[in-house]
PASEBA-1860 file (N, C-alpha, C; in nm, 3 decimals):
! residues 287
1> MRHIFLRL> 0.085/-0.120/0.000/0.000/0.000/0.000/0.088/0.124/0.000 ~ 0.057/0.218/-0.085/0.135/0.342/-0.089/0.103/0.426/0.033 ~ 0.207/0.475/0.102/0.185/0.560/0.218/0.175/0.705/0.174 ~ 0.096/0.782/0.245/0.075/0.923/0.214/0.122/1.003/0.334 ~ 0.213/1.096/0.311/0.265/1.180/0.418/0.220/1.323/0.395 ~ 0.199/1.395/0.504/0.149/1.532/0.494/0.257/1.629/0.538 ~ 0.264/1.739/0.469/0.349/1.850/0.512/0.268/1.977/0.500 ~ 0.249/2.047/0.610/0.173/2.171/0.609/0.270/2.288/0.605
9> TLAGLVII> 0.261/2.366/0.500/0.349/2.480/0.483/0.264/2.604/0.465 ~ 0.328/2.719/0.456/0.254/2.842/0.432/0.190/2.841/0.295 ~ 0.237/2.754/0.208/0.176/2.743/0.075/0.055/2.653/0.077 ~ 0.024/2.590/0.189/-0.094/2.505/0.195/-0.054/2.362/0.221 ~ -0.147/2.271/0.210/-0.120/2.130/0.234/-0.060/2.068/0.109 ~ 0.046/1.995/0.127/0.105/1.918/0.018/0.093/1.771/0.056 ~ 0.031/1.692/-0.026/0.017/1.550/0.001/0.128/1.478/-0.075 ~ 0.229/1.433/-0.003/0.345/1.372/-0.064/0.311/1.228/-0.099
17> GAPLALRL> 0.339/1.188/-0.222/0.312/1.051/-0.264/0.177/1.034/-0.327 ~ 0.103/1.142/-0.345/-0.026/1.137/-0.413/-0.037/1.260/-0.500 ~ -0.112/1.251/-0.611/-0.117/1.363/-0.706/-0.218/1.470/-0.668 ~ -0.235/1.495/-0.537/-0.331/1.595/-0.493/-0.263/1.693/-0.401 ~ -0.304/1.819/-0.407/-0.246/1.918/-0.317/-0.346/2.028/-0.293 ~ -0.345/2.080/-0.171/-0.421/2.200/-0.140/-0.320/2.311/-0.120 ~ -0.318/2.407/-0.211/-0.216/2.510/-0.209/-0.279/2.648/-0.207 ~ -0.208/2.741/-0.143/-0.246/2.881/-0.150/-0.163/2.955/-0.254
25> APAAGQTQ> -0.066/2.887/-0.312/0.021/2.950/-0.411/0.077/2.840/-0.500 ~ 0.129/2.875/-0.618/0.187/2.773/-0.706/0.306/2.704/-0.641 ~ 0.324/2.576/-0.673/0.444/2.506/-0.628/0.564/2.558/-0.704 ~ 0.683/2.528/-0.653/0.805/2.572/-0.718/0.807/2.523/-0.863 ~ 0.837/2.613/-0.955/0.844/2.579/-1.095/0.712/2.590/-1.169 ~ 0.602/2.612/-1.095/0.471/2.627/-1.157/0.437/2.775/-1.173 ~ 0.363/2.807/-1.278/0.318/2.945/-1.298/0.181/2.969/-1.238 ~ 0.108/2.863/-1.210/-0.025/2.878/-1.150/-0.058/2.751/-1.071
33> HQILIGAW> -0.139/2.767/-0.967/-0.170/2.652/-0.885/-0.292/2.578/-0.940 ~ -0.293/2.448/-0.915/-0.406/2.365/-0.952/-0.524/2.397/-0.861 ~ -0.643/2.399/-0.918/-0.766/2.410/-0.840/-0.831/2.274/-0.840 ~ -0.845/2.213/-0.723/-0.907/2.082/-0.715/-1.057/2.095/-0.738 ~ -1.116/1.995/-0.800/-1.259/2.000/-0.828/-1.327/1.873/-0.781 ~ -1.455/1.886/-0.751/-1.533/1.772/-0.707/-1.680/1.798/-0.730 ~ -1.762/1.703/-0.683/-1.906/1.715/-0.707/-1.983/1.624/-0.612 ~ -2.107/1.660/-0.595/-2.212/1.572/-0.541/-2.305/1.550/-0.659
41> VKPRQPGP> -2.325/1.425/-0.697/-2.395/1.396/-0.824/-2.521/1.317/-0.796 ~ -2.634/1.385/-0.797/-2.766/1.323/-0.787/-2.864/1.405/-0.871 ~ -2.840/1.419/-1.002/-2.920/1.513/-1.082/-3.064/1.465/-1.100 ~ -3.152/1.563/-1.113/-3.293/1.533/-1.140/-3.317/1.513/-1.289 ~ -3.245/1.588/-1.371/-3.269/1.583/-1.515/-3.172/1.485/-1.581 ~ -3.198/1.447/-1.707/-3.105/1.356/-1.776/-2.965/1.415/-1.780 ~ -2.867/1.329/-1.765/-2.728/1.371/-1.765/-2.647/1.271/-1.687 ~ -2.518/1.296/-1.665/-2.436/1.203/-1.588/-2.499/1.178/-1.450
49> DSIDALED> -2.523/1.050/-1.417/-2.596/1.019/-1.295/-2.510/0.959/-1.185 ~ -2.379/0.968/-1.201/-2.287/0.922/-1.098/-2.158/1.001/-1.113 ~ -2.074/0.996/-1.012/-1.949/1.071/-1.021/-1.860/1.013/-1.130 ~ -1.866/0.881/-1.150/-1.787/0.822/-1.258/-1.836/0.870/-1.394 ~ -1.968/0.877/-1.410/-2.024/0.925/-1.537/-1.990/1.071/-1.560 ~ -1.989/1.150/-1.452/-1.951/1.291/-1.468/-1.805/1.303/-1.510 ~ -1.719/1.221/-1.451/-1.579/1.222/-1.494/-1.567/1.190/-1.643 ~ -1.642/1.090/-1.689/-1.637/1.056/-1.831/-1.686/1.172/-1.917
57> AIGRHLDF> -1.789/1.242/-1.868/-1.849/1.350/-1.947/-1.757/1.471/-1.959 ~ -1.676/1.496/-1.855/-1.589/1.614/-1.860/-1.447/1.579/-1.903 ~ -1.419/1.450/-1.913/-1.289/1.408/-1.964/-1.174/1.426/-1.870 ~ -1.200/1.421/-1.738/-1.090/1.428/-1.642/-1.134/1.373/-1.507 ~ -1.035/1.344/-1.428/-1.053/1.292/-1.293/-1.105/1.401/-1.200 ~ -1.192/1.364/-1.106/-1.233/1.455/-1.000/-1.148/1.428/-0.876 ~ -1.112/1.534/-0.807/-1.026/1.523/-0.691/-1.103/1.497/-0.562 ~ -1.226/1.549/-0.553/-1.310/1.533/-0.436/-1.441/1.464/-0.474
65> SMHYHALD> -1.497/1.393/-0.377/-1.631/1.338/-0.390/-1.706/1.368/-0.262 ~ -1.821/1.433/-0.275/-1.899/1.473/-0.158/-1.992/1.360/-0.115 ~ -2.004/1.341/0.016/-2.095/1.242/0.073/-2.165/1.304/0.194 ~ -2.289/1.263/0.218/-2.365/1.314/0.332/-2.388/1.199/0.430 ~ -2.346/1.220/0.555/-2.341/1.114/0.654/-2.412/1.155/0.782 ~ -2.503/1.072/0.829/-2.551/1.084/0.967/-2.439/1.039/1.060 ~ -2.446/1.080/1.185/-2.341/1.046/1.280/-2.323/0.895/1.295 ~ -2.433/0.820/1.275/-2.426/0.675/1.295/-2.421/0.597/1.164
73> KPFPTPEE> -2.396/0.665/1.052/-2.386/0.593/0.924/-2.252/0.521/0.916 ~ -2.253/0.392/0.877/-2.127/0.319/0.870/-2.031/0.380/0.768 ~ -1.903/0.363/0.793/-1.797/0.406/0.702/-1.696/0.292/0.692 ~ -1.643/0.265/0.571/-1.675/0.331/0.445/-1.793/0.264/0.376 ~ -1.866/0.342/0.299/-1.967/0.288/0.210/-1.899/0.244/0.080 ~ -1.970/0.171/-0.006/-1.910/0.134/-0.135/-1.863/0.255/-0.215 ~ -1.933/0.367/-0.202/-1.894/0.488/-0.275/-1.758/0.540/-0.226 ~ -1.736/0.534/-0.096/-1.609/0.583/-0.042/-1.495/0.486/-0.071
81> VADKEKNR> -1.525/0.357/-0.077/-1.425/0.261/-0.121/-1.384/0.290/-0.265 ~ -1.484/0.324/-0.349/-1.453/0.359/-0.488/-1.368/0.486/-0.495 ~ -1.396/0.582/-0.408/-1.313/0.703/-0.403/-1.167/0.666/-0.376 ~ -1.146/0.579/-0.280/-1.010/0.537/-0.245/-0.942/0.472/-0.364 ~ -1.014/0.384/-0.432/-0.958/0.313/-0.546/-0.925/0.408/-0.661 ~ -1.005/0.515/-0.673/-0.989/0.606/-0.787/-0.920/0.737/-0.748 ~ -0.860/0.737/-0.628/-0.776/0.847/-0.586/-0.851/0.979/-0.572 ~ -0.976/0.970/-0.525/-1.052/1.089/-0.490/-1.052/1.104/-0.339
89> IPILSLGC> -1.053/1.227/-0.291/-1.064/1.254/-0.148/-1.212/1.261/-0.112 ~ -1.260/1.173/-0.025/-1.400/1.184/0.017/-1.417/1.299/0.117 ~ -1.522/1.376/0.095/-1.562/1.479/0.190/-1.689/1.429/0.259 ~ -1.681/1.407/0.389/-1.798/1.364/0.465/-1.867/1.486/0.522 ~ -1.983/1.517/0.468/-2.068/1.620/0.527/-2.142/1.552/0.641 ~ -2.089/1.570/0.760/-2.136/1.496/0.877/-2.249/1.570/0.945 ~ -2.359/1.498/0.966/-2.476/1.559/1.026/-2.449/1.622/1.161 ~ -2.535/1.715/1.200/-2.512/1.792/1.323/-2.542/1.712/1.448
97> GNVPGVAA> -2.640/1.622/1.441/-2.692/1.564/1.563/-2.756/1.672/1.648 ~ -2.781/1.640/1.774/-2.826/1.742/1.868/-2.703/1.817/1.915 ~ -2.684/1.940/1.865/-2.555/2.008/1.883/-2.517/2.026/2.030 ~ -2.605/2.076/2.117/-2.565/2.083/2.259/-2.534/1.946/2.317 ~ -2.610/1.844/2.272/-2.583/1.709/2.319/-2.449/1.656/2.272 ~ -2.413/1.685/2.147/-2.282/1.646/2.096/-2.173/1.706/2.183 ~ -2.186/1.836/2.213/-2.086/1.903/2.296/-2.077/1.841/2.434 ~ -2.189/1.791/2.484/-2.193/1.734/2.619/-2.152/1.587/2.623
105> GSEDAKLD> -2.131/1.527/2.505/-2.084/1.389/2.500/-2.190/1.284/2.476 ~ -2.314/1.325/2.450/-2.422/1.227/2.434/-2.410/1.144/2.308 ~ -2.331/1.189/2.211/-2.314/1.115/2.086/-2.175/1.051/2.075 ~ -2.105/1.039/2.186/-1.967/0.992/2.181/-1.955/0.851/2.124 ~ -2.049/0.764/2.155/-2.039/0.627/2.104/-2.043/0.626/1.951 ~ -2.130/0.708/1.892/-2.138/0.716/1.746/-2.011/0.777/1.689 ~ -1.964/0.882/1.752/-1.843/0.947/1.703/-1.722/0.855/1.711 ~ -1.713/0.779/1.819/-1.598/0.690/1.836/-1.600/0.578/1.733
113> RLASSIAP> -1.720/0.525/1.704/-1.729/0.420/1.601/-1.687/0.474/1.465 ~ -1.734/0.594/1.434/-1.699/0.653/1.304/-1.550/0.682/1.296 ~ -1.496/0.743/1.400/-1.353/0.775/1.400/-1.269/0.649/1.388 ~ -1.307/0.544/1.458/-1.230/0.420/1.455/-1.236/0.351/1.319 ~ -1.342/0.377/1.243/-1.351/0.318/1.109/-1.280/0.404/1.005 ~ -1.266/0.533/1.032/-1.194/0.621/0.939/-1.043/0.609/0.956 ~ -0.998/0.587/1.079/-0.854/0.586/1.108/-0.775/0.490/1.019 ~ -0.825/0.367/0.991/-0.745/0.276/0.908/-0.777/0.285/0.759
121> FGRIVEIR> -0.847/0.388/0.717/-0.894/0.396/0.578/-0.778/0.406/0.478 ~ -0.668/0.465/0.520/-0.552/0.473/0.434/-0.554/0.587/0.335 ~ -0.646/0.679/0.352/-0.656/0.797/0.266/-0.699/0.915/0.351 ~ -0.669/1.034/0.302/-0.721/1.155/0.366/-0.873/1.157/0.355 ~ -0.940/1.195/0.461/-1.085/1.216/0.462/-1.110/1.357/0.515 ~ -1.182/1.436/0.439/-1.224/1.569/0.486/-1.357/1.553/0.560 ~ -1.366/1.610/0.679/-1.492/1.607/0.754/-1.547/1.748/0.766 ~ -1.667/1.764/0.715/-1.738/1.892/0.716/-1.853/1.879/0.816
129> YCWEMNLP> -1.819/1.891/0.943/-1.920/1.870/1.047/-2.021/1.983/1.048 ~ -2.149/1.946/1.041/-2.261/2.039/1.058/-2.244/2.163/0.971 ~ -2.238/2.139/0.840/-2.218/2.248/0.744/-2.336/2.346/0.748 ~ -2.312/2.467/0.707/-2.414/2.574/0.706/-2.476/2.595/0.844 ~ -2.395/2.572/0.944/-2.442/2.580/1.082/-2.493/2.718/1.120 ~ -2.451/2.820/1.046/-2.486/2.958/1.080/-2.614/3.006/1.016 ~ -2.671/2.929/0.925/-2.791/2.976/0.855/-2.916/2.955/0.940 ~ -3.017/3.039/0.919/-3.134/3.034/1.007/-3.204/2.899/1.013
137> YRKIEAAD> -3.204/2.823/0.904/-3.277/2.696/0.906/-3.218/2.597/1.006 ~ -3.092/2.614/1.041/-3.029/2.523/1.137/-3.071/2.551/1.282 ~ -3.095/2.678/1.313/-3.135/2.717/1.448/-3.032/2.673/1.552 ~ -2.904/2.703/1.524/-2.794/2.664/1.612/-2.725/2.789/1.664 ~ -2.705/2.794/1.794/-2.633/2.905/1.855/-2.482/2.888/1.832 ~ -2.413/2.999/1.810/-2.271/2.992/1.779/-2.191/2.922/1.888 ~ -2.216/2.956/2.013/-2.139/2.896/2.123/-2.160/2.745/2.129 ~ -2.283/2.700/2.102/-2.311/2.556/2.102/-2.235/2.487/1.990
145> YVAAARHV> -2.233/2.550/1.872/-2.162/2.488/1.761/-2.012/2.479/1.789 ~ -1.955/2.586/1.837/-1.810/2.587/1.864/-1.775/2.475/1.962 ~ -1.854/2.461/2.067/-1.827/2.356/2.166/-1.841/2.217/2.104 ~ -1.943/2.198/2.019/-1.964/2.068/1.957/-1.854/2.035/1.858 ~ -1.817/2.132/1.774/-1.712/2.108/1.674/-1.580/2.072/1.741 ~ -1.547/2.140/1.848/-1.423/2.108/1.920/-1.430/1.968/1.981 ~ -1.546/1.933/2.033/-1.562/1.801/2.094/-1.549/1.691/1.989 ~ -1.612/1.710/1.872/-1.601/1.610/1.765/-1.454/1.593/1.724
153> HDRFAQAG> -1.386/1.703/1.705/-1.244/1.701/1.670/-1.164/1.620/1.774 ~ -1.189/1.647/1.900/-1.111/1.583/2.005/-1.140/1.433/2.015 ~ -1.264/1.392/1.992/-1.295/1.249/1.994/-1.221/1.176/1.883 ~ -1.214/1.237/1.766/-1.142/1.175/1.654/-0.993/1.167/1.685 ~ -0.940/1.271/1.747/-0.798/1.269/1.783/-0.770/1.156/1.882 ~ -0.858/1.139/1.979/-0.840/1.033/2.079/-0.847/0.895/2.016 ~ -0.925/0.883/1.907/-0.937/0.754/1.838/-0.823/0.729/1.739 ~ -0.732/0.825/1.726/-0.618/0.807/1.638/-0.647/0.829/1.491
161> AKNVRWYF> -0.752/0.904/1.459/-0.788/0.930/1.320/-0.704/1.047/1.267 ~ -0.576/1.020/1.243/-0.484/1.124/1.201/-0.496/1.158/1.053 ~ -0.575/1.080/0.980/-0.593/1.104/0.837/-0.711/1.196/0.807 ~ -0.767/1.260/0.909/-0.881/1.351/0.891/-0.831/1.494/0.878 ~ -0.890/1.566/0.782/-0.875/1.711/0.775/-1.009/1.773/0.811 ~ -1.005/1.875/0.895/-1.127/1.937/0.948/-1.164/2.058/0.865 ~ -1.286/2.059/0.820/-1.331/2.149/0.715/-1.450/2.232/0.768 ~ -1.423/2.356/0.804/-1.524/2.448/0.855/-1.596/2.512/0.737
169> CPGFGRNG> -1.728/2.489/0.726/-1.798/2.530/0.605/-1.934/2.591/0.637 ~ -1.938/2.721/0.666/-2.065/2.789/0.686/-2.136/2.814/0.553 ~ -2.258/2.857/0.562/-2.329/2.905/0.444/-2.315/3.056/0.436 ~ -2.342/3.109/0.319/-2.332/3.254/0.307/-2.468/3.313/0.275 ~ -2.510/3.307/0.150/-2.639/3.366/0.116/-2.644/3.511/0.158 ~ -2.757/3.552/0.211/-2.773/3.690/0.259/-2.749/3.701/0.409 ~ -2.724/3.587/0.475/-2.712/3.589/0.620/-2.578/3.537/0.668 ~ -2.478/3.534/0.579/-2.354/3.468/0.612/-2.252/3.552/0.685
177> ANALAYYP> -2.277/3.680/0.703/-2.177/3.765/0.767/-2.150/3.722/0.911 ~ -2.240/3.642/0.970/-2.220/3.595/1.107/-2.135/3.469/1.113 ~ -2.079/3.425/1.000/-2.009/3.297/0.996/-1.893/3.290/1.093 ~ -1.821/3.399/1.110/-1.701/3.396/1.193/-1.733/3.370/1.340 ~ -1.854/3.400/1.382/-1.892/3.373/1.521/-1.893/3.222/1.549 ~ -1.904/3.140/1.444/-1.911/2.995/1.459/-1.775/2.927/1.441 ~ -1.672/3.005/1.416/-1.541/2.948/1.387/-1.483/2.882/1.512 ~ -1.450/2.752/1.506/-1.404/2.682/1.627/-1.263/2.720/1.672
185> GDAYVDDI> -1.185/2.782/1.585/-1.048/2.819/1.619/-0.948/2.749/1.529 ~ -0.834/2.811/1.509/-0.735/2.760/1.415/-0.691/2.617/1.446 ~ -0.683/2.582/1.572/-0.637/2.449/1.610/-0.736/2.340/1.572 ~ -0.859/2.379/1.540/-0.965/2.283/1.508/-1.006/2.286/1.362 ~ -0.938/2.363/1.280/-0.976/2.381/1.140/-0.853/2.370/1.052 ~ -0.862/2.286/0.949/-0.756/2.276/0.849/-0.791/2.352/0.722 ~ -0.915/2.340/0.681/-0.961/2.404/0.557/-1.090/2.480/0.585 ~ -1.104/2.592/0.518/-1.224/2.675/0.531/-1.305/2.661/0.403
193> GIDVYDRK> -1.432/2.653/0.419/-1.519/2.645/0.302/-1.636/2.738/0.315 ~ -1.711/2.745/0.211/-1.834/2.824/0.215/-1.927/2.771/0.106 ~ -2.055/2.774/0.133/-2.156/2.731/0.036/-2.223/2.854/-0.022 ~ -2.219/2.867/-0.153/-2.281/2.982/-0.219/-2.349/2.934/-0.346 ~ -2.472/2.979/-0.368/-2.552/2.940/-0.485/-2.603/3.065/-0.556 ~ -2.609/3.055/-0.688/-2.662/3.165/-0.769/-2.809/3.135/-0.802 ~ -2.897/3.209/-0.737/-3.040/3.191/-0.757/-3.101/3.296/-0.849 ~ -3.027/3.404/-0.874/-3.085/3.518/-0.945/-3.006/3.560/-1.068
201> GEGFQAMF> -2.910/3.480/-1.109/-2.831/3.517/-1.225/-2.730/3.626/-1.198 ~ -2.681/3.636/-1.075/-2.582/3.739/-1.040/-2.447/3.713/-1.104 ~ -2.416/3.587/-1.133/-2.285/3.551/-1.182/-2.192/3.515/-1.068 ~ -2.090/3.438/-1.100/-2.003/3.383/-0.996/-1.934/3.491/-0.914 ~ -1.871/3.588/-0.980/-1.791/3.684/-0.905/-1.877/3.770/-0.813 ~ -1.988/3.820/-0.863/-2.073/3.905/-0.781/-2.124/3.830/-0.659 ~ -2.149/3.701/-0.676/-2.202/3.621/-0.568/-2.093/3.584/-0.467 ~ -1.972/3.558/-0.517/-1.868/3.500/-0.434/-1.777/3.601/-0.365
209> DRAYHLFD> -1.763/3.720/-0.420/-1.661/3.813/-0.374/-1.673/3.845/-0.225 ~ -1.792/3.879/-0.181/-1.810/3.920/-0.041/-1.785/3.801/0.053 ~ -1.827/3.684/0.010/-1.804/3.565/0.093/-1.655/3.537/0.108 ~ -1.580/3.549/0.000/-1.437/3.521/0.004/-1.365/3.613/0.101 ~ -1.394/3.741/0.095/-1.319/3.837/0.176/-1.355/3.834/0.323 ~ -1.459/3.760/0.358/-1.490/3.740/0.499/-1.375/3.670/0.571 ~ -1.297/3.592/0.495/-1.191/3.511/0.555/-1.052/3.562/0.522 ~ -1.040/3.691/0.492/-0.911/3.747/0.452/-0.801/3.724/0.556
217> AMNKPLII> -0.835/3.725/0.682/-0.733/3.718/0.787/-0.683/3.576/0.812 ~ -0.743/3.477/0.749/-0.710/3.338/0.778/-0.623/3.280/0.668 ~ -0.508/3.232/0.704/-0.414/3.176/0.608/-0.437/3.025/0.596 ~ -0.553/2.990/0.545/-0.590/2.850/0.526/-0.649/2.831/0.387 ~ -0.630/2.713/0.330/-0.695/2.687/0.201/-0.846/2.698/0.212 ~ -0.908/2.743/0.107/-1.053/2.759/0.103/-1.110/2.667/-0.005 ~ -1.209/2.588/0.033/-1.279/2.499/-0.060/-1.423/2.546/-0.068 ~ -1.468/2.575/-0.187/-1.610/2.608/-0.205/-1.686/2.476/-0.195
225> GETGALGS> -1.754/2.458/-0.081/-1.809/2.327/-0.047/-1.930/2.287/-0.127 ~ -2.016/2.380/-0.156/-2.131/2.356/-0.243/-2.150/2.482/-0.324 ~ -2.167/2.465/-0.452/-2.202/2.579/-0.536/-2.281/2.530/-0.656 ~ -2.354/2.621/-0.717/-2.431/2.588/-0.835/-2.514/2.706/-0.878 ~ -2.565/2.697/-0.998/-2.660/2.795/-1.050/-2.788/2.720/-1.086 ~ -2.900/2.784/-1.065/-3.028/2.722/-1.100/-3.029/2.681/-1.246 ~ -3.094/2.568/-1.273/-3.103/2.521/-1.410/-3.177/2.614/-1.502 ~ -3.257/2.703/-1.446/-3.330/2.801/-1.528/-3.241/2.915/-1.573
233> LDQGTFLN> -3.118/2.924/-1.518/-3.024/3.030/-1.555/-2.928/2.978/-1.662 ~ -2.843/3.066/-1.710/-2.742/3.025/-1.807/-2.623/2.970/-1.730 ~ -2.628/2.841/-1.700/-2.522/2.781/-1.620/-2.386/2.785/-1.690 ~ -2.387/2.793/-1.821/-2.261/2.794/-1.894/-2.175/2.915/-1.866 ~ -2.234/3.021/-1.813/-2.156/3.140/-1.779/-2.120/3.144/-1.631 ~ -2.161/3.043/-1.556/-2.137/3.041/-1.412/-1.999/2.983/-1.382 ~ -1.977/2.858/-1.419/-1.845/2.797/-1.409/-1.797/2.764/-1.549 ~ -1.684/2.820/-1.586/-1.624/2.794/-1.717/-1.475/2.825/-1.708
241> ASTASLLR> -1.407/2.826/-1.819/-1.263/2.850/-1.817/-1.230/2.987/-1.759 ~ -1.314/3.085/-1.784/-1.290/3.219/-1.731/-1.299/3.221/-1.579 ~ -1.386/3.136/-1.522/-1.398/3.129/-1.377/-1.270/3.076/-1.315 ~ -1.209/2.977/-1.377/-1.082/2.924/-1.325/-0.975/3.033/-1.325 ~ -0.969/3.112/-1.432/-0.872/3.222/-1.438/-0.902/3.325/-1.331 ~ -1.029/3.356/-1.310/-1.070/3.452/-1.208/-1.027/3.405/-1.069 ~ -1.047/3.279/-1.039/-1.010/3.227/-0.907/-0.860/3.239/-0.885 ~ -0.782/3.207/-0.985/-0.637/3.211/-0.969/-0.585/3.353/-0.950
249> TQYPKVAG> -0.644/3.448/-1.020/-0.589/3.584/-1.017/-0.645/3.667/-0.902 ~ -0.772/3.648/-0.868/-0.834/3.735/-0.768/-0.869/3.665/-0.637 ~ -0.874/3.533/-0.638/-0.912/3.460/-0.518/-0.812/3.345/-0.494 ~ -0.686/3.379/-0.467/-0.581/3.277/-0.466/-0.591/3.176/-0.352 ~ -0.671/3.204/-0.249/-0.687/3.105/-0.142/-0.776/2.989/-0.182 ~ -0.847/3.000/-0.291/-0.938/2.893/-0.332/-0.857/2.775/-0.383 ~ -0.863/2.666/-0.309/-0.791/2.545/-0.345/-0.880/2.442/-0.411 ~ -1.013/2.455/-0.395/-1.103/2.355/-0.452/-1.243/2.409/-0.468
257> VIYFDAAG> -1.318/2.347/-0.559/-1.457/2.385/-0.589/-1.539/2.257/-0.604 ~ -1.651/2.248/-0.531/-1.740/2.133/-0.538/-1.873/2.178/-0.600 ~ -1.913/2.116/-0.711/-2.041/2.152/-0.772/-2.152/2.059/-0.719 ~ -2.264/2.120/-0.683/-2.380/2.046/-0.631/-2.470/2.011/-0.749 ~ -2.441/1.899/-0.812/-2.513/1.856/-0.932/-2.635/1.775/-0.890 ~ -2.733/1.846/-0.838/-2.850/1.778/-0.780/-2.960/1.881/-0.756 ~ -3.078/1.828/-0.725/-3.187/1.912/-0.680/-3.184/1.918/-0.528 ~ -3.183/2.038/-0.473/-3.184/2.056/-0.329/-3.317/2.109/-0.282
265> PRGDWSLT> -3.331/2.134/-0.153/-3.459/2.182/-0.098/-3.494/2.324/-0.143 ~ -3.396/2.398/-0.195/-3.421/2.537/-0.233/-3.395/2.565/-0.381 ~ -3.393/2.459/-0.462/-3.375/2.479/-0.605/-3.310/2.358/-0.670 ~ -3.319/2.353/-0.802/-3.258/2.245/-0.878/-3.133/2.297/-0.947 ~ -3.018/2.247/-0.903/-2.888/2.292/-0.952/-2.828/2.193/-1.051 ~ -2.907/2.091/-1.088/-2.857/1.988/-1.179/-2.800/2.052/-1.305 ~ -2.689/1.997/-1.352/-2.622/2.054/-1.468/-2.706/2.035/-1.594 ~ -2.736/2.145/-1.658/-2.800/2.143/-1.789/-2.692/2.113/-1.894
273> PAGLAGFR> -2.729/2.088/-2.019/-2.625/2.069/-2.122/-2.527/2.186/-2.128 ~ -2.577/2.310/-2.117/-2.486/2.426/-2.117/-2.400/2.428/-1.993 ~ -2.461/2.393/-1.878/-2.385/2.389/-1.754/-2.277/2.282/-1.756 ~ -2.309/2.167/-1.813/-2.212/2.060/-1.823/-2.094/2.101/-1.912 ~ -2.124/2.168/-2.022/-2.017/2.216/-2.111/-1.929/2.317/-2.038 ~ -1.992/2.407/-1.963/-1.915/2.505/-1.887/-1.830/2.440/-1.780 ~ -1.888/2.342/-1.709/-1.813/2.273/-1.605/-1.697/2.195/-1.664 ~ -1.717/2.137/-1.782/-1.608/2.067/-1.850/-1.493/2.164/-1.877
281> DFAKAAE> -1.524/2.282/-1.929/-1.419/2.380/-1.957/-1.351/2.429/-1.829 ~ -1.432/2.447/-1.724/-1.376/2.490/-1.596/-1.281/2.382/-1.542 ~ -1.325/2.257/-1.546/-1.245/2.149/-1.492/-1.112/2.134/-1.563 ~ -1.114/2.149/-1.692/-0.988/2.137/-1.768/-0.897/2.257/-1.743 ~ -0.955/2.376/-1.734/-0.874/2.495/-1.708/-0.818/2.497/-1.568 ~ -0.882/2.426/-1.474/-0.840/2.425/-1.334/-0.719/2.335/-1.310 ~ -0.685/2.249/-1.404/-0.574/2.154/-1.386/-0.441/2.229/-1.377
END
């Protein structure tokens, strides 16, 4: 089995022995840094209906694969085993549970089972605990979330799950300015993310700019955890080759982008033919 070693530098995470890296700047000898890409693939309309099919459609490998996990869901699932085989980093969007209860230890048995199953996985696993915790639909107090996130982190550390990267991922929308109140602290966060969706045809930059600069003071890689444009919009202008250039020149902390190729509770973001063509161009330009 190939071993993977980590080195954390000011340039970001470098995964030695694997062709993946989270960087804040180009590596030595490079003129531009790679932007990692991934997806959650459950589209409502005809199109690629699995992450493998999406890879075939865009003509390149995906670096991340998103998964949604309850605290007591077994790991790994067949999908995560496939990620390991195909050299994708699984991102576990881990459910919140009862947040004050998690902080108090009421879910420790579930957390310990999950941590103990992730520890021997042999690959990096990103954990996005209780994503969008700051948005009104969650009804979570900042202090409760901070205590719970720290507790989850510490249980995994006690279980020896050293292959986990901790991914703080609030939502933005119109209510995201409070995101920093939920930040657990630098010692508990490896990567910062944010979920942003285009519902009104604003375009990527207009939608993303304010969210990005919320984290100016933090020297950590940023992964756009969920993003998409409604299928009723011109998705081909949302993510494309120009977007990759924009990220590199104006938003250099962005190390990865995950497209939500599915219908969610607040809209259908499934890739249309134009959106798929744009995503293909974006994915190739991001390499």
